[in-house]
Residue, then its C-alpha position, 0 to 999 in steps of 0.5 A: m703959829p700956836r697950836s690949837t687947844t681943845v676941851v678935854a672934859l671927855r678924856t680919862i687917863t686911857g682916853m676911853i669914854r663913858r655912857e654919859d659922854i655919849d649922852a652929852a654928845a647927843d645933846r650937842i649934835t642934835g639938830r646938826v646930824r640926821r636921826t637915821p632910820v631903822i628898817e625891820v626886815e622880815a624873817g628870812g629877808l636877809a638872813d635866817a634871823s630877826v634883823v633890824c638895819k640901822l641905815e647910817l648911810f642916810q646920814h649927811t655925807g653918806s656915812f655915820k662920820p659927821r656925828g663924831a666930826t661935829n662933836r669934835m669941832l663943837t668941843a674945841d677952840v677951832p683956830t683961824a687955820g681951821v681943821i685938818a684930817a686924814s681919811g680914806g674918804n668918809h671921815g674926810a667928807a664928814v670933816a669937810f661938810v661939818a667945817a663948811r657948816l660951822g664956818h671953818r676952813a678944812e684940809i683933808f689928806v687922803p691916800t691914792t687908794s681912795a675911791e674917786v667918788k669919795v675924793a670928789r665928795i670931799a672937794s664938793f664941800g669946799a675942802e682942800v684935798h691932798r692925795v698922799g701915799a698908798s695908805y691911810q697911815d701915809a695920809f695921816e702922817a702927812s696931815l700931822v706935818r701940815a697941822e704942825q705947820t699951820g696950827a690947824l685942829v686935828v680931827h682924828a678919824f677914830d682915835e679921839p674921845e670926842v669923835v668916839a662919843g659922837q659915833g656912840t650916838v648911833g647906838r643910843e639912837l638904835d636903842a631908842q628905835a628898836a626894842h629887845i636887840d640881843t646883838v649889834l653887828v658893827a663893821v670895824g676899821g679904826g674902831g671908833l664906831v664899834a667903841g662908841i656903840s659898845t660903850w653905849f650898850a655895855g652892861s645892858g645885856t645887848r652884845v656888840v660884835g665887831v666885823e672885819p674884812r679878812g684883809c683889814a683885820s686890825l682889831s682881831a690882830a690887836l686882840a690876839a697880840g694884846k696890843p694894837v699892832d700894824v697889819e697888812l691891808s688888802g681887799i675891797g674894804i680898804d678905802s673905808l675900813g683900811a686902818r693899818r693899826v686899830g685905835s687905842i680907844a677901840f682896843e681898850t674898849a673891846r678888851r674891857d667889854g669883851v667884844p668878839v670879832v668875826l672875819v668875812d671875805d670880800d666875796h661875802i661883802v659883795d654878796a651882802q651888798r647885792l642882798l641889800w640892793e635886791r631886798l631893800r633897794v639900799l646901795a651900800e659901799p663895801g664897808g657899809a655892807t661888811a656887818l651884814a656879811a657876817l650874817t649872810s656868810g655864816a661868820y656870825r650865827p645867831a641863836a634861835g629867836e635872837r634879834v640882831a641889829v646891823i649897822v649899815c654904816g656907809g653908802n659912798t660908792d659909785p653905782s656904775r661900778f657896782v651893778p647887782s646881778 
Protein backbone atom coordinates (compact mmCIF):
# COMPACT_ATOMS: atom_id res chain seq x y z
CA MET A 1 0.00 0.00 0.00
CA PRO A 2 1.25 3.55 -0.63
CA ARG A 3 2.74 5.37 2.31
CA SER A 4 0.82 8.40 3.55
CA THR A 5 2.09 11.88 2.84
CA THR A 6 2.17 14.67 5.39
CA VAL A 7 2.19 18.42 5.29
CA VAL A 8 5.77 19.47 6.03
CA ALA A 9 5.38 23.23 6.39
CA LEU A 10 6.67 23.16 9.98
CA ARG A 11 9.90 21.35 9.18
CA THR A 12 13.32 22.91 9.01
CA ILE A 13 16.57 21.15 8.19
CA THR A 14 16.92 20.02 11.80
CA GLY A 15 13.20 19.46 12.40
CA MET A 16 13.14 22.16 15.08
CA ILE A 17 10.17 24.48 15.42
CA ARG A 18 9.64 28.21 15.78
CA ARG A 19 7.34 30.30 17.94
CA GLU A 20 5.10 31.01 14.94
CA ASP A 21 4.62 27.26 14.48
CA ILE A 22 3.15 27.15 17.97
CA ASP A 23 0.85 30.08 17.15
CA ALA A 24 -0.33 28.19 14.06
CA ALA A 25 -0.86 25.01 16.08
CA ALA A 26 -2.90 26.92 18.66
CA ASP A 27 -5.16 28.32 15.94
CA ARG A 28 -5.54 24.86 14.46
CA ILE A 29 -6.42 22.97 17.65
CA THR A 30 -8.55 25.62 19.37
CA GLY A 31 -11.93 24.14 20.20
CA ARG A 32 -10.57 20.60 19.91
CA VAL A 33 -8.52 20.59 23.13
CA ARG A 34 -9.17 22.09 26.53
CA ARG A 35 -7.68 25.32 27.78
CA THR A 36 -6.48 23.85 31.06
CA PRO A 37 -6.54 25.88 34.27
CA VAL A 38 -3.73 27.30 36.32
CA ILE A 39 -3.88 27.51 40.09
CA GLU A 40 -2.00 29.97 42.22
CA VAL A 41 -0.47 28.33 45.26
CA GLU A 42 -0.08 30.38 48.40
CA ALA A 43 3.46 31.03 49.55
CA GLY A 44 4.82 27.92 51.24
CA GLY A 45 1.88 25.84 50.04
CA LEU A 46 3.95 23.41 47.99
CA ALA A 47 7.41 24.88 48.22
CA ASP A 48 9.21 27.85 49.69
CA ALA A 49 8.52 29.95 46.59
CA SER A 50 5.75 31.66 44.64
CA VAL A 51 4.26 28.79 42.64
CA VAL A 52 1.64 28.48 39.95
CA CYS A 53 0.60 25.04 38.66
CA LYS A 54 -0.58 24.47 35.09
CA LEU A 55 -2.99 21.53 35.39
CA GLU A 56 -2.52 19.66 32.13
CA LEU A 57 -3.81 16.49 33.79
CA PHE A 58 -7.27 18.02 33.18
CA GLN A 59 -6.71 17.85 29.42
CA HIS A 60 -8.72 15.31 27.40
CA THR A 61 -7.45 11.78 28.19
CA GLY A 62 -5.69 12.99 31.36
CA SER A 63 -2.46 14.45 29.91
CA PHE A 64 -1.13 17.17 27.60
CA LYS A 65 -0.73 14.71 24.74
CA PRO A 66 -3.92 15.46 22.73
CA ARG A 67 -2.43 18.83 21.77
CA GLY A 68 0.37 17.34 19.70
CA ALA A 69 -1.72 14.45 18.40
CA THR A 70 -4.43 16.81 17.17
CA ASN A 71 -1.97 19.13 15.45
CA ARG A 72 -0.24 16.19 13.77
CA MET A 73 -3.45 14.71 12.37
CA LEU A 74 -4.83 18.07 11.22
CA THR A 75 -1.64 18.79 9.26
CA ALA A 76 -1.56 15.39 7.54
CA ASP A 77 -3.30 13.52 4.78
CA VAL A 78 -4.48 10.58 6.90
CA PRO A 79 -4.91 7.44 4.76
CA THR A 80 -7.77 4.96 5.01
CA ALA A 81 -5.46 2.74 7.07
CA GLY A 82 -5.66 5.41 9.76
CA VAL A 83 -2.97 6.24 12.29
CA ILE A 84 -0.46 4.26 14.27
CA ALA A 85 1.55 5.13 17.36
CA ALA A 86 3.79 3.69 20.03
CA SER A 87 3.40 4.85 23.58
CA GLY A 88 3.96 4.14 27.23
CA GLY A 89 0.27 4.99 27.62
CA ASN A 90 -0.55 8.70 27.58
CA HIS A 91 0.35 9.38 23.95
CA GLY A 92 -1.50 6.26 22.88
CA ALA A 93 -4.65 7.38 24.66
CA ALA A 94 -4.36 10.80 23.03
CA VAL A 95 -3.89 9.37 19.54
CA ALA A 96 -6.82 6.98 20.03
CA PHE A 97 -9.03 9.78 21.34
CA VAL A 98 -8.18 12.24 18.56
CA ALA A 99 -8.45 9.59 15.86
CA ALA A 100 -11.92 8.63 17.07
CA ARG A 101 -13.03 12.26 17.03
CA LEU A 102 -11.69 12.79 13.51
CA GLY A 103 -13.08 9.51 12.18
CA HIS A 104 -9.81 7.60 11.72
CA ARG A 105 -8.96 4.08 12.81
CA ALA A 106 -6.03 3.74 15.20
CA GLU A 107 -3.55 1.08 16.21
CA ILE A 108 -1.48 1.64 19.34
CA PHE A 109 1.61 -0.33 20.38
CA VAL A 110 2.51 -0.29 24.08
CA PRO A 111 5.18 -2.12 26.09
CA THR A 112 4.23 -4.72 28.65
CA THR A 113 5.34 -2.29 31.38
CA SER A 114 2.49 0.12 30.62
CA ALA A 115 0.05 0.62 33.49
CA GLU A 116 -3.21 -1.30 33.10
CA VAL A 117 -5.23 1.86 33.69
CA LYS A 118 -3.53 3.45 30.66
CA VAL A 119 -3.98 0.43 28.40
CA ALA A 120 -7.65 0.25 29.31
CA ARG A 121 -8.04 3.94 28.55
CA ILE A 122 -6.54 3.51 25.09
CA ALA A 123 -8.90 0.65 24.33
CA SER A 124 -11.88 2.64 25.60
CA PHE A 125 -11.43 5.08 22.71
CA GLY A 126 -11.80 2.28 20.17
CA ALA A 127 -8.17 1.74 19.19
CA GLU A 128 -6.63 -1.66 18.53
CA VAL A 129 -3.97 -2.17 21.20
CA HIS A 130 -0.86 -4.33 20.81
CA ARG A 131 1.36 -5.09 23.84
CA VAL A 132 4.90 -5.65 22.61
CA GLY A 133 8.27 -5.85 24.38
CA ALA A 134 9.48 -4.48 27.67
CA SER A 135 10.15 -0.86 26.68
CA TYR A 136 8.79 2.01 24.63
CA GLN A 137 11.56 1.43 22.08
CA ASP A 138 10.39 -2.17 21.55
CA ALA A 139 6.83 -0.97 20.98
CA PHE A 140 8.03 1.80 18.67
CA GLU A 141 10.03 -0.57 16.47
CA ALA A 142 7.06 -2.92 16.21
CA SER A 143 4.79 -0.01 15.28
CA LEU A 144 7.08 0.99 12.41
CA VAL A 145 6.96 -2.53 11.00
CA ARG A 146 3.18 -2.45 11.14
CA ALA A 147 3.04 1.02 9.56
CA GLU A 148 5.17 -0.22 6.68
CA GLN A 149 2.69 -3.04 6.15
CA THR A 150 -0.48 -0.95 6.29
CA GLY A 151 0.53 2.53 5.14
CA ALA A 152 -0.93 4.10 8.31
CA LEU A 153 0.21 7.56 9.35
CA VAL A 154 2.81 7.39 12.14
CA VAL A 155 2.11 9.81 14.98
CA HIS A 156 5.37 9.92 16.91
CA ALA A 157 5.12 10.46 20.65
CA PHE A 158 7.70 13.26 20.85
CA ASP A 159 10.11 13.60 17.91
CA GLU A 160 7.80 15.09 15.28
CA PRO A 161 7.69 18.84 14.53
CA GLU A 162 3.90 18.99 14.39
CA VAL A 163 3.64 17.12 17.69
CA VAL A 164 6.19 19.40 19.37
CA ALA A 165 4.40 22.51 18.07
CA GLY A 166 1.16 21.23 19.54
CA GLN A 167 2.78 20.57 22.90
CA GLY A 168 4.22 24.08 22.81
CA THR A 169 0.69 25.46 23.13
CA VAL A 170 0.95 24.56 26.82
CA GLY A 171 3.58 27.28 27.18
CA ARG A 172 1.59 29.71 25.07
CA GLU A 173 -1.47 29.26 27.26
CA LEU A 174 0.53 29.53 30.47
CA ASP A 175 2.09 32.76 29.22
CA ALA A 176 -1.38 34.25 28.78
CA GLN A 177 -2.76 32.93 32.07
CA ALA A 178 -0.01 33.72 34.59
CA ALA A 179 1.95 36.94 34.67
CA HIS A 180 5.63 37.44 35.47
CA ILE A 181 6.79 33.82 35.44
CA ASP A 182 10.54 33.56 36.00
CA THR A 183 10.97 29.79 35.63
CA VAL A 184 8.92 26.93 34.20
CA LEU A 185 9.61 23.40 35.46
CA VAL A 186 8.79 20.68 32.93
CA ALA A 187 9.07 16.89 33.24
CA VAL A 188 11.09 15.26 30.45
CA GLY A 189 10.55 11.87 28.84
CA GLY A 190 11.19 11.94 25.10
CA GLY A 191 11.25 15.72 25.32
CA GLY A 192 8.40 16.94 23.13
CA LEU A 193 6.80 19.00 25.90
CA VAL A 194 9.99 20.65 27.11
CA ALA A 195 11.03 21.41 23.51
CA GLY A 196 7.71 23.05 22.73
CA ILE A 197 7.58 25.09 25.93
CA SER A 198 11.22 26.13 25.63
CA THR A 199 10.63 27.29 22.06
CA TRP A 200 7.71 29.41 23.17
CA PHE A 201 9.61 31.15 25.97
CA ALA A 202 12.98 31.42 24.19
CA GLY A 203 14.32 34.97 24.42
CA SER A 204 11.49 36.12 26.71
CA GLY A 205 13.42 36.17 29.98
CA THR A 206 11.47 33.18 31.31
CA ARG A 207 13.73 30.20 31.89
CA VAL A 208 12.62 26.62 31.21
CA VAL A 209 14.13 23.84 33.34
CA GLY A 210 13.79 20.16 32.50
CA VAL A 211 13.18 17.67 35.30
CA GLU A 212 13.95 13.97 34.90
CA PRO A 213 13.59 10.97 37.22
CA ARG A 214 17.06 9.66 37.95
CA GLY A 215 16.07 6.35 36.35
CA CYS A 216 14.86 7.99 33.10
CA ALA A 217 17.54 10.59 32.43
CA SER A 218 17.78 10.57 28.63
CA LEU A 219 18.09 14.35 28.12
CA SER A 220 20.74 14.67 30.82
CA ALA A 221 22.73 11.87 29.19
CA ALA A 222 22.39 13.45 25.75
CA LEU A 223 23.58 16.85 26.92
CA ALA A 224 26.56 15.24 28.65
CA ALA A 225 27.44 13.18 25.57
CA GLY A 226 26.82 15.94 23.04
CA LYS A 227 24.22 13.84 21.21
CA PRO A 228 21.20 11.64 21.97
CA VAL A 229 22.32 8.31 23.44
CA ASP A 230 20.58 5.23 24.82
CA VAL A 231 20.13 5.03 28.59
CA GLU A 232 19.07 2.30 30.97
CA LEU A 233 15.55 2.83 32.30
CA SER A 234 14.12 2.15 35.74
CA GLY A 235 11.80 3.56 38.36
CA ILE A 236 8.21 4.67 38.82
CA GLY A 237 8.20 7.19 35.98
CA ILE A 238 9.04 4.67 33.30
CA ASP A 239 5.54 4.30 31.81
CA SER A 240 5.22 8.01 31.00
CA LEU A 241 8.81 9.33 30.97
CA GLY A 242 10.66 6.17 29.94
CA ALA A 243 12.19 7.09 26.58
CA ARG A 244 15.43 5.18 26.12
CA ARG A 245 16.76 7.98 23.91
CA VAL A 246 15.61 11.61 24.00
CA GLY A 247 14.22 13.01 20.77
CA SER A 248 16.52 14.88 18.42
CA ILE A 249 14.22 17.92 18.43
CA ALA A 250 14.33 18.09 22.23
CA PHE A 251 18.09 17.66 22.30
CA GLU A 252 18.73 20.37 19.71
CA THR A 253 16.21 22.71 21.35
CA ALA A 254 17.70 22.21 24.81
CA ARG A 255 21.17 22.87 23.47
CA ARG A 256 20.03 25.92 21.50
CA ASP A 257 18.11 27.45 24.42
CA GLY A 258 20.49 26.37 27.17
CA VAL A 259 17.85 24.35 29.01
CA PRO A 260 19.27 23.02 32.30
CA VAL A 261 18.11 19.65 33.61
CA VAL A 262 17.78 18.51 37.22
CA LEU A 263 17.28 14.95 38.46
CA VAL A 264 14.90 13.69 41.14
CA ASP A 265 14.60 10.35 42.91
CA ASP A 266 11.51 8.16 42.98
CA ASP A 267 10.79 8.91 46.63
CA HIS A 268 10.82 12.63 45.83
CA ILE A 269 8.25 12.02 43.10
CA VAL A 270 6.00 10.11 45.49
CA ASP A 271 6.33 12.95 48.01
CA ALA A 272 5.29 15.41 45.28
CA GLN A 273 2.28 13.25 44.40
CA ARG A 274 1.30 13.25 48.05
CA LEU A 275 1.67 17.02 48.34
CA LEU A 276 -0.46 17.64 45.26
CA TRP A 277 -3.19 15.50 46.77
CA GLU A 278 -2.98 16.89 50.29
CA ARG A 279 -2.76 20.58 49.34
CA LEU A 280 -4.71 20.77 46.06
CA ARG A 281 -6.70 17.50 45.94
CA VAL A 282 -5.03 16.80 42.60
CA LEU A 283 -4.16 13.16 41.92
CA ALA A 284 -1.17 13.12 39.55
CA GLU A 285 0.64 10.14 38.10
CA PRO A 286 4.38 9.88 38.86
CA GLY A 287 5.36 11.56 35.59
CA GLY A 288 2.81 14.28 36.26
CA ALA A 289 4.33 15.09 39.65
CA THR A 290 7.96 14.92 38.52
CA ALA A 291 8.30 18.64 37.76
CA LEU A 292 7.02 19.56 41.23
CA ALA A 293 9.46 17.09 42.79
CA ALA A 294 12.29 19.35 41.64
CA LEU A 295 10.98 22.04 43.98
CA THR A 296 9.93 19.94 46.93
CA SER A 297 13.18 17.91 46.94
CA GLY A 298 15.47 20.91 46.58
CA ALA A 299 16.86 19.68 43.24
CA TYR A 300 15.81 23.10 41.96
CA ARG A 301 16.22 25.96 44.43
CA PRO A 302 14.48 29.19 43.39
CA ALA A 303 16.01 32.53 44.26
CA ALA A 304 14.32 34.86 46.72
CA GLY A 305 11.19 36.29 45.14
CA GLU A 306 11.34 33.97 42.14
CA ARG A 307 8.00 33.02 40.59
CA VAL A 308 7.91 29.41 39.40
CA ALA A 309 5.40 27.63 37.16
CA VAL A 310 5.07 23.86 37.42
CA ILE A 311 3.53 21.81 34.62
CA VAL A 312 1.46 19.01 36.18
CA CYS A 313 1.39 17.06 32.95
CA GLY A 314 -0.57 13.87 33.63
CA GLY A 315 -3.03 12.18 35.95
CA ASN A 316 -3.46 8.69 34.55
CA THR A 317 -2.88 6.62 37.64
CA ASP A 318 -4.92 4.01 39.44
CA PRO A 319 -6.22 5.66 42.63
CA SER A 320 -6.36 2.30 44.38
CA ARG A 321 -2.57 1.95 43.96
CA PHE A 322 -1.78 5.41 45.24
CA VAL A 323 -3.30 6.15 48.62
CA PRO A 324 -1.65 9.26 50.11
CA SER A 325 -0.91 8.85 53.80
